[in-house]
PDB file of N, CA, C and O in Angstrom:
ATOM      1  N   MET A   1      -8.007 -20.023  40.292  1.00  0.00           N
ATOM      2  CA  MET A   1      -8.111 -21.066  39.050  1.00  0.00           C
ATOM      3  C   MET A   1      -9.345 -21.625  39.573  1.00  0.00           C
ATOM      4  O   MET A   1      -9.600 -21.735  40.772  1.00  0.00           O
ATOM      5  N   SER A   2     -10.178 -22.008  38.506  1.00  0.00           N
ATOM      6  CA  SER A   2     -11.373 -23.113  38.481  1.00  0.00           C
ATOM      7  C   SER A   2     -10.677 -24.400  38.169  1.00  0.00           C
ATOM      8  O   SER A   2      -9.641 -24.628  37.544  1.00  0.00           O
ATOM      9  N   THR A   3     -11.633 -25.268  38.849  1.00  0.00           N
ATOM     10  CA  THR A   3     -11.295 -26.516  38.655  1.00  0.00           C
ATOM     11  C   THR A   3     -12.747 -27.210  37.809  1.00  0.00           C
ATOM     12  O   THR A   3     -13.936 -27.009  38.060  1.00  0.00           O
ATOM     13  N   GLN A   4     -12.145 -28.038  36.791  1.00  0.00           N
ATOM     14  CA  GLN A   4     -13.306 -28.872  36.114  1.00  0.00           C
ATOM     15  C   GLN A   4     -13.490 -30.173  36.536  1.00  0.00           C
ATOM     16  O   GLN A   4     -12.609 -31.004  36.759  1.00  0.00           O
ATOM     17  N   ASP A   5     -14.888 -30.324  36.650  1.00  0.00           N
ATOM     18  CA  ASP A   5     -15.320 -31.972  36.986  1.00  0.00           C
ATOM     19  C   ASP A   5     -14.595 -33.126  36.060  1.00  0.00           C
ATOM     20  O   ASP A   5     -14.168 -32.934  34.921  1.00  0.00           O
ATOM     21  N   ARG A   6     -14.553 -34.232  36.712  1.00  0.00           N
ATOM     22  CA  ARG A   6     -13.877 -35.172  35.850  1.00  0.00           C
ATOM     23  C   ARG A   6     -14.766 -36.210  35.817  1.00  0.00           C
ATOM     24  O   ARG A   6     -15.545 -36.272  36.768  1.00  0.00           O
ATOM     25  N   LYS A   7     -14.859 -37.169  34.832  1.00  0.00           N
ATOM     26  CA  LYS A   7     -15.962 -38.246  34.633  1.00  0.00           C
ATOM     27  C   LYS A   7     -14.903 -39.294  35.461  1.00  0.00           C
ATOM     28  O   LYS A   7     -13.766 -39.023  35.848  1.00  0.00           O
ATOM     29  N   GLU A   8     -15.635 -40.566  35.607  1.00  0.00           N
ATOM     30  CA  GLU A   8     -15.041 -41.642  36.530  1.00  0.00           C
ATOM     31  C   GLU A   8     -13.670 -42.121  35.565  1.00  0.00           C
ATOM     32  O   GLU A   8     -12.667 -42.458  36.194  1.00  0.00           O
ATOM     33  N   SER A   9     -13.635 -42.143  34.556  1.00  0.00           N
ATOM     34  CA  SER A   9     -12.676 -42.625  33.736  1.00  0.00           C
ATOM     35  C   SER A   9     -11.236 -41.389  33.867  1.00  0.00           C
ATOM     36  O   SER A   9     -10.064 -41.645  33.594  1.00  0.00           O
ATOM     37  N   GLY A  10     -11.716 -40.237  34.294  1.00  0.00           N
ATOM     38  CA  GLY A  10     -10.634 -39.291  34.590  1.00  0.00           C
ATOM     39  C   GLY A  10     -10.446 -38.509  33.618  1.00  0.00           C
ATOM     40  O   GLY A  10      -9.480 -37.748  33.671  1.00  0.00           O
ATOM     41  N   ARG A  11     -11.328 -38.494  32.470  1.00  0.00           N
ATOM     42  CA  ARG A  11     -11.276 -37.456  31.478  1.00  0.00           C
ATOM     43  C   ARG A  11     -12.221 -36.297  31.969  1.00  0.00           C
ATOM     44  O   ARG A  11     -13.049 -36.493  32.859  1.00  0.00           O
ATOM     45  N   PHE A  12     -12.065 -35.129  31.371  1.00  0.00           N
ATOM     46  CA  PHE A  12     -12.947 -34.007  31.899  1.00  0.00           C
ATOM     47  C   PHE A  12     -14.234 -34.347  31.365  1.00  0.00           C
ATOM     48  O   PHE A  12     -14.413 -35.028  30.355  1.00  0.00           O
ATOM     49  N   ALA A  13     -15.319 -33.725  32.254  1.00  0.00           N
ATOM     50  CA  ALA A  13     -16.736 -33.759  32.183  1.00  0.00           C
ATOM     51  C   ALA A  13     -17.373 -32.840  31.211  1.00  0.00           C
ATOM     52  O   ALA A  13     -17.050 -31.686  31.494  1.00  0.00           O
ATOM     53  N   PHE A  14     -18.094 -32.891  30.252  1.00  0.00           N
ATOM     54  CA  PHE A  14     -18.528 -32.055  29.696  1.00  0.00           C
ATOM     55  C   PHE A  14     -19.398 -30.810  30.485  1.00  0.00           C
ATOM     56  O   PHE A  14     -20.198 -31.179  31.345  1.00  0.00           O
ATOM     57  N   LYS A  15     -19.283 -29.557  30.253  1.00  0.00           N
ATOM     58  CA  LYS A  15     -19.940 -28.598  30.819  1.00  0.00           C
ATOM     59  C   LYS A  15     -21.512 -28.682  30.821  1.00  0.00           C
ATOM     60  O   LYS A  15     -22.204 -28.605  31.836  1.00  0.00           O
ATOM     61  N   SER A  16     -21.957 -28.844  29.593  1.00  0.00           N
ATOM     62  CA  SER A  16     -23.357 -29.180  29.342  1.00  0.00           C
ATOM     63  C   SER A  16     -23.779 -30.212  28.216  1.00  0.00           C
ATOM     64  O   SER A  16     -22.950 -30.698  27.448  1.00  0.00           O
ATOM     65  N   ASP A  17     -24.901 -30.459  28.184  1.00  0.00           N
ATOM     66  CA  ASP A  17     -25.168 -31.740  27.147  1.00  0.00           C
ATOM     67  C   ASP A  17     -25.390 -30.800  25.732  1.00  0.00           C
ATOM     68  O   ASP A  17     -25.568 -31.406  24.675  1.00  0.00           O
ATOM     69  N   THR A  18     -25.379 -29.622  25.737  1.00  0.00           N
ATOM     70  CA  THR A  18     -25.367 -28.789  24.349  1.00  0.00           C
ATOM     71  C   THR A  18     -23.877 -28.854  23.499  1.00  0.00           C
ATOM     72  O   THR A  18     -22.764 -28.946  24.017  1.00  0.00           O
ATOM     73  N   HIS A  19     -24.138 -28.793  22.310  1.00  0.00           N
ATOM     74  CA  HIS A  19     -22.692 -28.910  21.328  1.00  0.00           C
ATOM     75  C   HIS A  19     -22.062 -27.742  21.716  1.00  0.00           C
ATOM     76  O   HIS A  19     -22.796 -26.810  22.046  1.00  0.00           O
ATOM     77  N   ARG A  20     -20.622 -27.556  21.756  1.00  0.00           N
ATOM     78  CA  ARG A  20     -20.043 -26.338  21.916  1.00  0.00           C
ATOM     79  C   ARG A  20     -18.975 -26.536  20.978  1.00  0.00           C
ATOM     80  O   ARG A  20     -18.224 -27.509  20.901  1.00  0.00           O
ATOM     81  N   ALA A  21     -19.003 -25.314  20.151  1.00  0.00           N
ATOM     82  CA  ALA A  21     -17.790 -25.138  18.864  1.00  0.00           C
ATOM     83  C   ALA A  21     -16.578 -24.645  19.753  1.00  0.00           C
ATOM     84  O   ALA A  21     -16.668 -23.978  20.784  1.00  0.00           O
ATOM     85  N   VAL A  22     -15.519 -25.070  19.195  1.00  0.00           N
ATOM     86  CA  VAL A  22     -14.083 -24.596  19.458  1.00  0.00           C
ATOM     87  C   VAL A  22     -14.111 -23.293  18.860  1.00  0.00           C
ATOM     88  O   VAL A  22     -14.515 -23.069  17.719  1.00  0.00           O
ATOM     89  N   ARG A  23     -13.543 -22.200  19.897  1.00  0.00           N
ATOM     90  CA  ARG A  23     -13.700 -21.092  19.517  1.00  0.00           C
ATOM     91  C   ARG A  23     -11.990 -20.489  19.430  1.00  0.00           C
ATOM     92  O   ARG A  23     -11.676 -19.326  19.175  1.00  0.00           O
ATOM     93  N   SER A  24     -11.219 -21.418  19.665  1.00  0.00           N
ATOM     94  CA  SER A  24      -9.713 -21.211  19.670  1.00  0.00           C
ATOM     95  C   SER A  24      -8.733 -21.915  18.871  1.00  0.00           C
ATOM     96  O   SER A  24      -8.850 -23.139  18.936  1.00  0.00           O
ATOM     97  N   ILE A  25      -7.638 -21.407  18.008  1.00  0.00           N
ATOM     98  CA  ILE A  25      -6.610 -22.234  17.377  1.00  0.00           C
ATOM     99  C   ILE A  25      -5.362 -21.985  17.959  1.00  0.00           C
ATOM    100  O   ILE A  25      -5.163 -21.068  18.756  1.00  0.00           O
ATOM    101  N   ARG A  26      -4.467 -22.832  17.554  1.00  0.00           N
ATOM    102  CA  ARG A  26      -3.251 -22.765  17.747  1.00  0.00           C
ATOM    103  C   ARG A  26      -2.417 -22.326  16.375  1.00  0.00           C
ATOM    104  O   ARG A  26      -2.308 -23.081  15.409  1.00  0.00           O
ATOM    105  N   ALA A  27      -1.872 -21.050  16.436  1.00  0.00           N
ATOM    106  CA  ALA A  27      -1.230 -20.746  15.237  1.00  0.00           C
ATOM    107  C   ALA A  27       0.079 -20.095  15.427  1.00  0.00           C
ATOM    108  O   ALA A  27       0.409 -19.634  16.519  1.00  0.00           O
ATOM    109  N   THR A  28       0.859 -20.047  14.339  1.00  0.00           N
ATOM    110  CA  THR A  28       2.066 -19.284  14.642  1.00  0.00           C
ATOM    111  C   THR A  28       1.733 -17.755  14.533  1.00  0.00           C
ATOM    112  O   THR A  28       0.595 -17.440  14.182  1.00  0.00           O
ATOM    113  N   ASP A  29       2.648 -16.804  14.809  1.00  0.00           N
ATOM    114  CA  ASP A  29       2.529 -15.419  14.829  1.00  0.00           C
ATOM    115  C   ASP A  29       2.104 -15.143  13.335  1.00  0.00           C
ATOM    116  O   ASP A  29       1.051 -14.545  13.113  1.00  0.00           O
ATOM    117  N   ASN A  30       2.955 -15.595  12.265  1.00  0.00           N
ATOM    118  CA  ASN A  30       2.851 -15.287  11.012  1.00  0.00           C
ATOM    119  C   ASN A  30       1.402 -15.393  10.503  1.00  0.00           C
ATOM    120  O   ASN A  30       0.866 -14.533   9.803  1.00  0.00           O
ATOM    121  N   THR A  31       0.784 -16.606  10.949  1.00  0.00           N
ATOM    122  CA  THR A  31      -0.469 -17.083  10.523  1.00  0.00           C
ATOM    123  C   THR A  31      -1.326 -16.061  11.215  1.00  0.00           C
ATOM    124  O   THR A  31      -2.241 -15.705  10.472  1.00  0.00           O
ATOM    125  N   TRP A  32      -1.339 -15.464  12.398  1.00  0.00           N
ATOM    126  CA  TRP A  32      -2.012 -14.734  12.839  1.00  0.00           C
ATOM    127  C   TRP A  32      -1.999 -13.317  12.097  1.00  0.00           C
ATOM    128  O   TRP A  32      -3.058 -12.706  11.956  1.00  0.00           O
ATOM    129  N   GLU A  33      -0.946 -12.871  11.685  1.00  0.00           N
ATOM    130  CA  GLU A  33      -0.607 -11.783  10.965  1.00  0.00           C
ATOM    131  C   GLU A  33      -1.476 -11.817   9.725  1.00  0.00           C
ATOM    132  O   GLU A  33      -2.306 -10.937   9.502  1.00  0.00           O
ATOM    133  N   VAL A  34      -1.248 -12.959   8.838  1.00  0.00           N
ATOM    134  CA  VAL A  34      -2.095 -13.117   7.647  1.00  0.00           C
ATOM    135  C   VAL A  34      -3.605 -13.061   8.084  1.00  0.00           C
ATOM    136  O   VAL A  34      -4.343 -12.188   7.629  1.00  0.00           O
ATOM    137  N   LEU A  35      -3.966 -13.825   8.803  1.00  0.00           N
ATOM    138  CA  LEU A  35      -5.564 -13.805   9.030  1.00  0.00           C
ATOM    139  C   LEU A  35      -6.095 -12.573   9.350  1.00  0.00           C
ATOM    140  O   LEU A  35      -7.212 -12.203   8.988  1.00  0.00           O
ATOM    141  N   GLY A  36      -5.040 -11.686  10.268  1.00  0.00           N
ATOM    142  CA  GLY A  36      -5.483 -10.301  10.581  1.00  0.00           C
ATOM    143  C   GLY A  36      -5.736  -9.523   9.223  1.00  0.00           C
ATOM    144  O   GLY A  36      -6.840  -9.051   8.951  1.00  0.00           O
ATOM    145  N   SER A  37      -4.551  -9.417   8.330  1.00  0.00           N
ATOM    146  CA  SER A  37      -4.728  -8.630   7.156  1.00  0.00           C
ATOM    147  C   SER A  37      -5.887  -9.269   6.330  1.00  0.00           C
ATOM    148  O   SER A  37      -6.621  -8.400   5.859  1.00  0.00           O
ATOM    149  N   VAL A  38      -6.264 -10.563   6.019  1.00  0.00           N
ATOM    150  CA  VAL A  38      -7.307 -10.868   5.356  1.00  0.00           C
ATOM    151  C   VAL A  38      -8.461 -10.431   5.710  1.00  0.00           C
ATOM    152  O   VAL A  38      -9.271  -9.977   4.902  1.00  0.00           O
ATOM    153  N   SER A  39      -8.695 -10.536   7.163  1.00  0.00           N
ATOM    154  CA  SER A  39      -9.947 -10.156   7.716  1.00  0.00           C
ATOM    155  C   SER A  39     -10.274  -8.693   7.788  1.00  0.00           C
ATOM    156  O   SER A  39     -11.444  -8.309   7.796  1.00  0.00           O
ATOM    157  N   ALA A  40      -9.139  -7.784   7.845  1.00  0.00           N
ATOM    158  CA  ALA A  40      -9.107  -6.482   7.826  1.00  0.00           C
ATOM    159  C   ALA A  40      -9.582  -6.201   6.243  1.00  0.00           C
ATOM    160  O   ALA A  40     -10.591  -5.570   5.929  1.00  0.00           O
ATOM    161  N   GLU A  41      -8.779  -6.715   5.466  1.00  0.00           N
ATOM    162  CA  GLU A  41      -9.407  -6.634   3.883  1.00  0.00           C
ATOM    163  C   GLU A  41     -10.815  -6.732   3.530  1.00  0.00           C
ATOM    164  O   GLU A  41     -11.380  -6.045   2.679  1.00  0.00           O
ATOM    165  N   SER A  42     -11.340  -7.643   4.256  1.00  0.00           N
ATOM    166  CA  SER A  42     -12.686  -8.140   3.883  1.00  0.00           C
ATOM    167  C   SER A  42     -13.639  -7.434   4.835  1.00  0.00           C
ATOM    168  O   SER A  42     -14.850  -7.647   4.789  1.00  0.00           O
ATOM    169  N   GLY A  43     -13.067  -6.572   5.717  1.00  0.00           N
ATOM    170  CA  GLY A  43     -14.176  -5.711   6.670  1.00  0.00           C
ATOM    171  C   GLY A  43     -14.843  -6.708   7.521  1.00  0.00           C
ATOM    172  O   GLY A  43     -15.923  -6.435   8.044  1.00  0.00           O
ATOM    173  N   SER A  44     -14.207  -7.971   7.714  1.00  0.00           N
ATOM    174  CA  SER A  44     -14.732  -8.641   9.234  1.00  0.00           C
ATOM    175  C   SER A  44     -13.956  -8.574  10.343  1.00  0.00           C
ATOM    176  O   SER A  44     -14.300  -9.299  11.276  1.00  0.00           O
ATOM    177  N   TYR A  45     -13.013  -7.903  10.482  1.00  0.00           N
ATOM    178  CA  TYR A  45     -12.235  -7.608  11.594  1.00  0.00           C
ATOM    179  C   TYR A  45     -12.888  -6.955  12.661  1.00  0.00           C
ATOM    180  O   TYR A  45     -13.475  -5.897  12.435  1.00  0.00           O
ATOM    181  N   THR A  46     -12.864  -7.490  13.898  1.00  0.00           N
ATOM    182  CA  THR A  46     -13.709  -6.848  14.955  1.00  0.00           C
ATOM    183  C   THR A  46     -12.843  -6.402  16.033  1.00  0.00           C
ATOM    184  O   THR A  46     -13.324  -5.575  16.807  1.00  0.00           O
ATOM    185  N   GLY A  47     -11.609  -6.816  16.229  1.00  0.00           N
ATOM    186  CA  GLY A  47     -10.709  -6.475  17.329  1.00  0.00           C
ATOM    187  C   GLY A  47     -10.152  -5.224  17.362  1.00  0.00           C
ATOM    188  O   GLY A  47      -9.390  -4.912  18.278  1.00  0.00           O
TER     189      GLY A  47
END
């Protein structure tokens, strides 16, 4: 398990100075099923 650096305040330090987009969300199983169906219908499914 990797450890992440912390600032003096105790908060996690940024990995870099560049903006990073969040690439994950928390959703229910039903929501994931609906998202999968919508993406498959639109042809944007990559998994």
